[in-house]
Backbone bond lengths (Angstrom), bond angles and torsions (degrees), N, CA, C in turn:
res aa  C-N    CA-C-N  psi(-1)  N-CA   C-N-CA  omega(-1)  CA-C   N-CA-C  phi
1 M - - - 1.471 - - 1.531 109.85 -
2 S 1.313 117.25 133.61 1.456 121.89 -179.59 1.520 110.63 -69.83
3 R 1.327 115.52 144.09 1.456 120.39 177.50 1.517 109.65 -87.27
4 R 1.300 115.81 132.98 1.462 122.40 -179.01 1.527 109.54 -75.82
5 V 1.323 116.09 133.14 1.463 121.95 178.08 1.523 109.10 -129.48
6 I 1.324 116.38 123.12 1.460 121.66 177.62 1.521 108.17 -94.29
7 L 1.341 117.46 128.36 1.466 122.14 -179.73 1.519 110.05 -109.14
8 L 1.326 116.22 130.64 1.464 122.80 178.83 1.523 110.24 -117.31
9 H 1.323 116.62 132.10 1.458 122.13 177.56 1.530 110.70 -84.89
10 G 1.318 115.95 176.09 1.450 121.43 -178.78 1.519 113.49 -102.98
11 L 1.312 115.15 -164.52 1.456 123.20 -177.98 1.528 110.90 -63.99
12 W 1.333 115.92 138.23 1.469 123.76 175.57 1.524 113.55 65.89
13 M 1.302 118.44 12.93 1.466 121.16 -177.79 1.518 111.51 -113.23
14 P 1.328 117.35 151.44 1.468 121.03 172.33 1.522 109.83 -89.06
15 G 1.304 116.69 166.79 1.446 120.22 177.37 1.516 112.93 -60.14
16 A 1.348 116.39 -27.90 1.464 120.66 -179.35 1.522 112.54 -61.02
17 A 1.331 117.46 -20.63 1.459 120.77 179.28 1.533 111.61 -62.48
18 M 1.324 116.98 -19.92 1.459 120.92 -177.49 1.527 112.94 -94.04
19 H 1.332 118.29 0.31 1.464 120.44 -171.53 1.524 113.26 -67.45
20 W 1.340 118.47 -37.28 1.463 119.63 179.51 1.523 110.52 -63.10
21 L 1.322 116.16 -46.26 1.460 120.57 179.28 1.526 110.67 -65.56
22 A 1.338 116.36 -37.74 1.463 120.26 177.96 1.526 110.84 -60.65
23 A 1.335 116.91 -41.10 1.463 120.90 179.47 1.528 110.70 -63.96
24 H 1.333 116.37 -39.52 1.467 119.98 178.68 1.528 109.87 -64.02
25 L 1.311 117.09 -44.70 1.463 120.21 -178.73 1.528 111.24 -65.90
26 K 1.326 116.52 -34.83 1.463 119.13 176.85 1.520 110.79 -63.29
27 S 1.344 116.17 -38.30 1.462 119.96 178.12 1.521 111.96 -67.82
28 E 1.339 116.48 -18.96 1.461 121.80 178.68 1.530 111.98 -91.49
29 G 1.325 116.70 3.65 1.450 120.15 176.78 1.510 116.12 98.30
30 F 1.327 116.90 8.00 1.462 120.62 178.94 1.526 110.82 -94.48
31 E 1.312 115.46 166.06 1.465 122.15 177.78 1.536 108.03 -114.37
32 P 1.340 117.18 89.42 1.476 120.20 -174.25 1.522 113.11 -78.27
33 E 1.323 114.48 146.55 1.471 122.41 178.20 1.533 107.38 -142.27
34 V 1.320 117.07 120.21 1.461 121.32 -177.84 1.524 110.47 -85.36
35 F 1.332 115.54 129.29 1.467 122.68 176.87 1.535 107.54 -104.17
36 S 1.329 116.33 114.74 1.465 121.07 -179.55 1.525 110.85 -101.70
37 Y 1.317 115.86 147.33 1.458 121.36 178.10 1.526 108.68 -153.38
38 H 1.327 116.34 163.33 1.460 121.39 178.74 1.532 108.24 -92.00
39 S 1.320 116.21 103.61 1.458 120.52 -170.87 1.521 114.02 -71.47
40 V 1.335 117.94 -26.41 1.464 121.15 -177.40 1.526 111.23 -99.05
41 A 1.321 117.24 -52.10 1.464 121.15 -175.26 1.521 112.92 -70.04
42 D 1.336 117.04 -36.21 1.467 120.33 -177.07 1.534 112.31 -109.74
43 G 1.322 116.44 -49.70 1.456 120.53 177.80 1.518 114.24 70.31
44 P 1.332 117.10 -165.02 1.463 122.02 -175.96 1.523 114.36 -60.13
45 D 1.334 118.14 -30.68 1.466 119.97 -177.76 1.522 111.88 -58.85
46 T 1.315 116.90 -30.95 1.460 121.43 177.15 1.519 111.66 -97.71
47 A 1.327 116.63 -40.88 1.467 120.53 -175.28 1.526 112.41 -66.09
48 V 1.330 118.03 -41.18 1.463 120.60 -176.47 1.529 111.67 -61.19
49 P 1.338 120.17 -53.22 1.470 118.25 179.33 1.525 113.35 -63.81
50 R 1.332 117.99 -31.81 1.467 120.23 176.36 1.515 110.79 -65.77
51 L 1.328 116.79 -41.48 1.462 120.77 178.74 1.526 110.64 -66.52
52 V 1.317 116.98 -41.61 1.464 120.89 177.51 1.525 110.41 -58.35
53 A 1.329 116.59 -45.32 1.464 120.87 -179.77 1.520 111.31 -62.83
54 L 1.335 116.53 -40.82 1.459 121.03 179.18 1.529 111.03 -62.97
55 L 1.323 116.38 -43.15 1.457 120.62 -178.53 1.523 111.82 -71.78
56 E 1.307 117.53 -34.97 1.464 120.72 178.27 1.518 111.49 -67.55
57 A 1.336 116.83 -27.04 1.457 120.78 -177.00 1.522 112.86 -79.70
58 G 1.339 117.03 -13.87 1.462 121.00 -177.81 1.513 112.34 -102.90
59 E 1.331 115.66 -179.81 1.456 121.38 -178.44 1.527 112.82 -99.99
60 G 1.277 117.14 12.04 1.453 120.35 -179.72 1.508 110.74 132.17
61 A 1.315 117.23 147.67 1.461 121.07 -177.36 1.517 110.13 -162.12
62 D 1.317 114.92 161.10 1.449 122.17 165.60 1.523 106.60 -104.85
63 I 1.336 116.80 168.09 1.463 121.48 -179.81 1.516 109.16 -131.07
64 V 1.330 116.39 137.03 1.457 122.93 170.56 1.519 106.71 -123.98
65 A 1.330 117.13 123.35 1.464 119.60 -171.56 1.522 111.46 -138.48
66 H 1.320 115.17 138.95 1.460 121.75 -179.87 1.521 110.68 -102.10
67 S 1.322 117.31 132.43 1.459 123.91 170.10 1.536 112.07 53.92
68 L 1.324 117.69 -120.84 1.465 121.51 178.96 1.524 111.69 -53.32
69 G 1.336 116.55 -34.37 1.457 120.05 -179.60 1.518 112.79 -56.92
70 G 1.336 117.27 -34.23 1.457 120.00 178.00 1.517 112.45 -65.87
71 L 1.317 116.16 -39.09 1.466 120.34 177.32 1.524 110.87 -66.11
72 I 1.332 116.33 -40.41 1.462 120.37 178.53 1.526 110.30 -64.20
73 A 1.332 116.64 -42.40 1.457 120.18 179.56 1.525 111.73 -61.72
74 L 1.331 117.24 -48.03 1.460 119.73 -179.05 1.525 111.85 -68.93
75 Q 1.340 116.94 -33.67 1.457 119.50 176.17 1.530 110.37 -62.83
76 A 1.330 116.32 -41.08 1.468 120.29 178.43 1.528 110.76 -62.58
77 L 1.325 116.62 -41.10 1.458 120.05 179.96 1.522 111.99 -71.82
78 C 1.329 117.39 -30.28 1.471 120.11 175.17 1.523 111.22 -68.22
79 E 1.327 115.98 -40.69 1.464 120.47 -178.37 1.522 112.24 -76.04
80 S 1.331 116.85 -28.97 1.465 121.34 -178.90 1.531 108.73 -131.52
81 P 1.323 117.23 75.81 1.473 120.89 -172.94 1.522 114.62 -64.41
82 G 1.326 118.05 -13.14 1.456 120.55 -179.51 1.515 114.44 -88.08
83 L 1.324 118.05 3.37 1.459 120.61 -178.63 1.535 110.92 -61.56
84 P 1.333 117.30 142.52 1.470 121.17 -177.20 1.525 112.70 -80.40
85 V 1.337 116.18 66.38 1.466 122.07 -179.91 1.523 108.26 -118.33
86 A 1.331 116.40 124.08 1.455 120.49 -177.31 1.522 112.31 -90.49
87 R 1.351 116.35 -45.63 1.460 120.15 -175.33 1.524 110.48 -139.48
88 V 1.334 114.79 149.00 1.465 122.50 178.79 1.521 108.11 -133.21
89 V 1.335 116.18 131.62 1.462 120.68 172.16 1.516 108.09 -113.40
90 C 1.328 116.33 124.03 1.466 122.37 177.98 1.529 108.76 -106.44
91 L 1.316 116.14 125.02 1.460 122.28 -178.79 1.523 109.53 -105.57
92 G 1.325 117.22 109.89 1.453 120.72 177.43 1.513 114.72 61.12
93 S 1.309 117.59 29.90 1.466 121.27 -178.93 1.529 110.87 -85.42
94 P 1.348 118.09 127.93 1.471 120.61 178.02 1.529 110.26 -78.24
95 L 1.317 115.93 72.52 1.463 121.05 -169.57 1.516 113.43 -66.61
96 T 1.326 117.42 -23.75 1.470 119.82 178.16 1.526 111.70 -100.53
97 G 1.326 117.19 9.51 1.464 121.48 179.59 1.516 111.65 108.97
98 S 1.308 116.68 143.83 1.460 122.54 -174.80 1.526 112.79 -99.75
99 G 1.328 115.72 119.92 1.458 120.00 174.95 1.515 112.10 -66.78
100 A 1.331 116.96 -34.32 1.461 120.44 177.80 1.515 111.13 -63.09
101 V 1.325 116.46 -41.54 1.471 120.61 178.73 1.525 110.32 -66.64
102 T 1.324 117.14 -42.18 1.465 120.12 177.62 1.524 110.21 -57.82
103 G 1.339 116.36 -41.07 1.455 120.26 177.29 1.515 112.55 -66.27
104 M 1.323 117.54 -40.49 1.465 121.59 179.26 1.522 111.62 -63.40
105 L 1.320 116.54 -34.64 1.463 120.16 -177.62 1.530 112.54 -67.67
106 R 1.334 117.24 -14.56 1.459 120.00 177.39 1.528 111.92 -81.61
107 W 1.325 116.78 -10.75 1.468 121.56 -178.28 1.520 108.10 -123.44
108 A 1.314 117.07 110.29 1.467 122.45 -170.94 1.530 114.64 -51.72
109 P 1.345 119.56 -46.76 1.474 118.11 -179.86 1.517 112.98 -59.34
110 A 1.338 116.98 -38.13 1.458 120.18 178.95 1.525 110.88 -74.12
111 A 1.326 116.93 -38.36 1.461 121.35 -179.51 1.521 111.29 -59.81
112 A 1.324 116.87 -35.34 1.460 120.75 -179.09 1.522 111.94 -63.34
113 L 1.321 116.78 -25.90 1.463 120.41 -178.94 1.527 112.32 -72.43
114 L 1.318 116.84 -16.55 1.458 120.62 -177.95 1.521 112.48 -85.79
115 G 1.321 116.83 -24.16 1.453 121.31 177.56 1.518 113.34 55.27
116 R 1.336 115.18 -138.23 1.465 121.63 -174.81 1.535 114.01 -78.33
117 S 1.331 115.80 -2.39 1.469 118.68 179.09 1.519 112.87 -92.58
118 A 1.325 117.41 -4.26 1.469 121.06 -173.12 1.529 112.94 -58.75
119 A 1.320 117.23 -46.23 1.466 120.18 -173.51 1.528 111.97 -63.00
120 L 1.323 117.87 -46.94 1.459 120.95 -178.73 1.524 110.97 -66.43
121 L 1.330 117.27 -39.50 1.460 120.63 178.18 1.529 111.66 -64.90
122 R 1.310 116.98 -36.41 1.465 120.96 -177.32 1.524 111.45 -73.01
123 T 1.316 117.82 -41.78 1.462 120.57 -173.54 1.525 113.66 -91.93
124 G 1.336 117.14 -32.54 1.451 120.30 -176.33 1.523 112.09 66.90
125 I 1.326 114.84 -153.64 1.467 122.41 -178.75 1.525 107.79 -124.80
126 S 1.316 117.88 137.37 1.465 120.69 -173.07 1.519 112.82 -68.34
127 C 1.334 117.29 -41.11 1.459 121.07 178.64 1.515 108.19 -166.13
128 W 1.319 116.47 170.21 1.462 119.91 179.33 1.515 109.48 -114.03
129 E 1.336 115.62 122.21 1.454 121.32 -179.89 1.521 111.69 -128.75
130 G 1.325 116.73 12.07 1.458 120.57 -178.29 1.526 112.45 -77.12
131 K 1.340 115.92 173.15 1.469 120.31 -177.16 1.524 112.89 -81.02
132 A 1.318 117.75 -22.47 1.459 120.39 -179.99 1.527 110.27 -70.66
133 Q 1.333 116.26 143.17 1.463 120.85 173.15 1.527 108.40 -78.65
134 V 1.314 116.55 129.08 1.461 121.23 -178.28 1.527 109.34 -115.86
135 G 1.327 115.54 128.26 1.451 121.84 174.59 1.516 109.33 -117.85
136 V 1.315 116.99 142.26 1.461 122.02 -175.77 1.524 110.29 -122.51
137 I 1.337 115.74 128.43 1.457 122.18 175.74 1.518 108.11 -111.55
138 A 1.327 116.90 121.96 1.463 122.12 179.02 1.523 109.65 -111.59
139 G 1.331 116.44 153.36 1.454 121.73 177.28 1.521 111.16 -106.47
140 R 1.349 115.53 155.57 1.459 118.96 179.81 1.526 112.77 -130.41
141 V 1.326 118.42 19.80 1.469 121.90 174.46 1.526 106.74 -97.86
142 P 1.335 118.76 109.52 1.471 122.04 -169.11 1.522 114.63 -80.86
143 H 1.324 116.78 61.36 1.461 121.52 177.04 1.523 109.32 -108.99
144 G 1.306 117.93 111.91 1.457 121.32 -179.30 1.511 110.86 161.56
145 L 1.330 115.28 171.66 1.461 120.75 -175.59 1.526 113.73 -93.38
146 G 1.323 116.62 -2.75 1.461 119.24 -176.67 1.503 113.94 -59.90
147 A 1.336 116.56 -32.95 1.463 120.15 -178.21 1.522 112.43 -63.31
148 L 1.326 116.90 -23.57 1.463 120.12 177.82 1.520 111.76 -64.17
149 F 1.313 116.07 -28.36 1.468 120.61 -175.97 1.527 112.87 -108.22
150 A 1.340 117.80 -25.66 1.461 120.26 -170.15 1.517 114.46 -94.65
151 G 1.334 118.83 -36.83 1.455 120.69 -173.42 1.510 111.46 63.62
152 F 1.341 117.44 56.65 1.458 122.10 -175.56 1.532 111.91 -60.16
153 D 1.325 116.42 140.30 1.463 122.30 176.16 1.536 111.55 -92.45
154 G 1.320 116.04 -36.82 1.458 120.45 -177.18 1.512 112.05 -113.47
155 E 1.332 116.32 -162.23 1.457 121.28 -179.51 1.527 110.89 -65.52
156 H 1.336 115.24 148.26 1.469 120.32 -179.22 1.515 109.65 -155.04
157 D 1.327 115.53 170.83 1.465 120.81 -178.35 1.529 112.52 -103.31
158 G 1.334 116.51 15.24 1.453 121.73 -177.02 1.516 112.84 97.41
159 T 1.328 116.85 -19.97 1.466 121.95 -179.63 1.524 111.85 -131.62
160 V 1.321 116.55 -38.87 1.468 122.35 -175.76 1.526 109.03 -127.05
161 A 1.324 116.49 133.09 1.465 121.41 176.10 1.525 109.88 -75.53
162 I 1.318 116.13 145.60 1.468 119.49 177.20 1.523 110.29 -57.03
163 A 1.325 116.77 -38.22 1.469 120.41 179.87 1.528 111.74 -60.45
164 E 1.333 117.06 -30.15 1.466 120.86 -178.88 1.522 112.44 -75.41
165 T 1.327 116.92 -11.52 1.465 120.72 179.15 1.521 112.49 -96.19
166 R 1.332 117.34 -5.85 1.464 121.12 -175.06 1.532 110.14 -90.21
167 L 1.315 115.27 88.30 1.460 121.49 -178.09 1.523 110.57 -94.64
168 P 1.336 117.98 126.33 1.469 119.83 176.65 1.527 111.27 -57.55
169 G 1.314 116.02 137.53 1.458 121.21 175.98 1.512 115.29 100.29
170 V 1.351 118.60 -9.75 1.461 118.96 -179.65 1.524 109.70 -75.42
171 A 1.327 116.25 158.70 1.464 121.21 -175.39 1.519 112.54 -78.09
172 D 1.343 117.91 -34.05 1.456 120.08 -177.25 1.523 109.47 -160.09
173 H 1.331 114.89 159.28 1.466 121.65 -177.95 1.516 107.82 -146.63
174 V 1.335 116.76 138.04 1.458 120.71 179.31 1.527 109.20 -143.21
175 V 1.322 116.75 149.75 1.461 123.09 178.97 1.523 108.43 -115.54
176 V 1.340 116.65 131.86 1.466 121.16 -179.16 1.525 109.55 -124.63
177 D 1.328 115.14 164.87 1.465 121.02 179.58 1.521 110.01 -84.35
178 A 1.321 115.97 86.47 1.466 121.50 179.92 1.515 109.01 -157.69
179 S 1.332 115.68 152.18 1.463 121.12 172.20 1.527 108.79 -82.36
180 H 1.315 115.67 178.86 1.470 119.50 -176.82 1.526 111.46 -59.55
181 S 1.317 117.49 -55.96 1.467 119.59 178.37 1.523 111.12 -72.18
182 G 1.342 116.49 -28.53 1.453 120.58 179.59 1.515 113.96 -64.87
183 L 1.319 117.96 -19.56 1.464 120.95 176.66 1.522 111.48 -58.25
184 L 1.323 116.89 -26.79 1.462 121.11 -178.11 1.520 112.86 -78.78
185 F 1.329 117.14 -12.40 1.459 121.25 -176.34 1.532 111.54 -129.24
186 S 1.299 116.52 18.51 1.454 122.71 -178.02 1.530 110.40 -93.22
187 D 1.334 116.62 124.66 1.461 119.91 176.52 1.524 110.79 -60.33
188 E 1.326 115.77 -40.24 1.460 119.61 -179.32 1.520 111.46 -64.11
189 A 1.336 116.72 -44.25 1.468 120.14 178.96 1.527 110.82 -64.14
190 A 1.330 116.62 -39.27 1.460 120.65 179.79 1.530 110.89 -65.23
191 Q 1.330 116.74 -41.92 1.462 120.53 179.16 1.524 110.96 -65.63
192 Q 1.322 115.82 -40.06 1.465 119.43 178.63 1.534 110.98 -67.40
193 T 1.332 116.04 -37.65 1.465 119.97 177.76 1.527 110.70 -61.01
194 A 1.323 116.40 -48.64 1.466 120.36 179.94 1.525 110.97 -62.57
195 A 1.333 117.07 -39.80 1.461 120.68 179.80 1.526 111.27 -60.97
196 F 1.326 115.63 -44.07 1.467 118.45 -179.39 1.525 111.15 -67.47
197 L 1.319 117.24 -40.42 1.467 119.51 179.12 1.524 111.22 -63.69
198 H 1.328 117.04 -33.90 1.463 120.72 179.36 1.526 112.13 -75.05
199 S 1.354 116.97 -40.65 1.465 119.14 -167.78 1.520 116.08 -123.74
200 G 1.338 117.95 -14.50 1.455 119.80 -175.52 1.511 113.21 83.96
201 R 1.347 116.83 7.75 1.464 122.05 177.16 1.536 109.17 -140.72
202 F 1.325 116.14 152.56 1.453 120.71 174.47 1.521 109.99 -84.01
203 L 1.335 115.52 164.32 1.454 120.64 177.67 1.533 109.05 -63.63
204 S 1.306 117.86 124.13 1.455 121.99 -168.87 1.519 113.82 -65.71
205 A 1.334 118.20 -29.37 1.464 120.07 -175.43 1.511 113.36 -64.36
206 A 1.338 117.06 -23.58 1.463 120.61 -176.08 1.519 112.79 -98.24
207 R 1.323 119.01 -7.36 1.457 120.11 -175.43 1.520 111.43 -75.62
């Protein structure tokens, strides 16, 4: 029986952004399902309870989430710790808070683009103590506009610093050669995602 995998997109993206990765996971024997939400107009206040309801209605699932989607997924699991989720893969998610978002909030025109997702993106999550195994994939190709607002000190994917993806309590962490949006179309990221969903660990050669 195929394992159900819920895919969540990030800020300013449609659900279709996850289709390439969904196709890869289907070829790996999973049953992907894209969860779409309005990241600016509604944000986590609407997306989290909708995701909880979706997960409660099923018999169990894993989650693969990009950027903001990873924060929404973990927030849902924090609020409803009994959800039947075994593993979560976060792709380029600023789990400890986004420096780029903090910078955007200082400039009103840019802050307006964040909508209702601003608070969760800015603060992130303090640590992970849930029962689900969480794996994090970060990118290190610095192509993106985040550096204009964040002033990154270390390696980053153009939008999120690698340091911002290192959340205490996660099961595994890996860095791949991809930009923030490129994580969704990276063969390496896709292979690492499937590996973690199968085993709870990333492929050791790339760590």
